[in-house]
C-alpha positions as a Markdown table, in Angstrom:
| # | Residue | x | y | z |
|---|---|---|---|---|
| 1 | Met | 26.8 | -5.2 | -34.7 |
| 2 | Glu | 23.7 | -6.7 | -33.3 |
| 3 | Leu | 22.2 | -4.8 | -30.2 |
| 4 | Pro | 19.7 | -6.2 | -27.8 |
| 5 | Lys | 16.4 | -4.3 | -27.5 |
| 6 | Tyr | 17.4 | -3.1 | -24.3 |
| 7 | Ile | 20.4 | -1.9 | -22.7 |
| 8 | Leu | 20.3 | -1.2 | -19.0 |
| 9 | Gly | 23.0 | 2.1 | -17.9 |
| 10 | Asp | 23.9 | 4.3 | -15.4 |
| 11 | Asn | 26.1 | 7.3 | -14.8 |
| 12 | Thr | 28.4 | 8.0 | -11.8 |
| 13 | Asp | 27.2 | 11.7 | -12.3 |
| 14 | Phe | 23.5 | 11.0 | -11.5 |
| 15 | Pro | 24.0 | 8.5 | -9.0 |
| 16 | Asn | 20.1 | 7.9 | -8.6 |
| 17 | Ala | 19.3 | 7.5 | -12.1 |
| 18 | Ile | 18.9 | 4.0 | -14.0 |
| 19 | Tyr | 18.5 | 4.5 | -17.5 |
| 20 | Val | 17.2 | 2.3 | -20.2 |
| 21 | Ile | 17.8 | 2.5 | -23.8 |
| 22 | His | 15.6 | 1.2 | -26.3 |
| 23 | Thr | 17.8 | 0.5 | -29.4 |
| 24 | Glu | 15.0 | -0.1 | -32.0 |
| 25 | Phe | 12.7 | 2.6 | -34.0 |
| 26 | Pro | 11.6 | 4.9 | -32.3 |
| 27 | Arg | 14.7 | 4.6 | -30.1 |
| 28 | Phe | 14.5 | 6.3 | -26.6 |
| 29 | Ile | 16.3 | 6.1 | -23.1 |
| 30 | Ile | 14.2 | 6.4 | -20.1 |
| 31 | Asn | 15.3 | 7.5 | -16.7 |
| 32 | Leu | 14.1 | 5.3 | -14.3 |
| 33 | Glu | 13.9 | 7.8 | -11.5 |
| 34 | Asn | 11.7 | 10.0 | -13.0 |
| 35 | Asp | 10.4 | 8.4 | -15.9 |
| 36 | Glu | 12.0 | 11.1 | -17.9 |
| 37 | Val | 12.2 | 10.2 | -21.5 |
| 38 | Glu | 15.0 | 11.3 | -24.3 |
| 39 | Trp | 13.8 | 10.5 | -28.0 |
| 40 | Met | 16.9 | 10.1 | -30.2 |
| 41 | Glu | 14.3 | 10.1 | -33.4 |
| 42 | Glu | 13.0 | 12.9 | -35.6 |
| 43 | Phe | 9.5 | 12.2 | -35.7 |
| 44 | Asp | 6.6 | 13.4 | -38.4 |
| 45 | Asp | 2.9 | 14.0 | -38.0 |
| 46 | Glu | 2.3 | 10.2 | -39.1 |
| 47 | Asp | 5.3 | 8.9 | -37.2 |
| 48 | Gln | 3.7 | 11.3 | -34.3 |
| 49 | Lys | 0.4 | 9.3 | -33.9 |
| 50 | Glu | 2.1 | 6.1 | -34.4 |
| 51 | Leu | 4.2 | 7.3 | -31.4 |
| 52 | Glu | 1.5 | 8.4 | -29.1 |
| 53 | Ala | -0.3 | 4.7 | -29.6 |
| 54 | Glu | 2.8 | 2.8 | -28.9 |
| 55 | Thr | 4.5 | 5.1 | -26.1 |
| 56 | Glu | 3.0 | 3.4 | -23.1 |
| 57 | Asn | 3.6 | 0.1 | -24.6 |
| 58 | Leu | 7.3 | 0.4 | -25.0 |
| 59 | Ile | 7.7 | 2.6 | -21.5 |
| 60 | Gln | 6.4 | -0.7 | -19.8 |
| 61 | Gln | 8.5 | -3.4 | -21.8 |
| 62 | Ala | 11.4 | -0.9 | -20.3 |
| 63 | Thr | 10.6 | -1.2 | -17.0 |
| 64 | Glu | 9.5 | -4.8 | -17.5 |
| 65 | Phe | 12.9 | -5.0 | -19.0 |
| 66 | Tyr | 15.1 | -3.7 | -15.5 |
| 67 | Asp | 12.9 | -5.4 | -13.3 |
| 68 | Arg | 14.0 | -8.8 | -14.9 |
| 69 | Glu | 17.5 | -7.6 | -14.9 |
| 70 | Val | 17.7 | -6.6 | -11.0 |
| 71 | Ala | 15.8 | -10.1 | -10.7 |
| 72 | Arg | 18.5 | -11.5 | -12.2 |
| 73 | Tyr | 21.3 | -10.1 | -10.3 |
| 74 | Glu | 19.7 | -10.7 | -7.2 |
| 75 | Glu | 19.7 | -14.4 | -7.4 |
| 76 | Glu | 23.4 | -14.8 | -8.1 |
């Protein structure tokens, strides 16, 4: 199965939280309510350096994805 790069998620147990799931390496879930990131990968020292350089960009892309999706819902 091919997954989109980003997926929106929510959960009624956490009514204020909105999650964006990044499905490509490095896989993570960001809670847009508080910007908390949960990594779904194990990183070695080399990966850690690459991750630090790319994290800000990935989180910005996740936020832009969410904004785009919400705008599309509001258009309907």
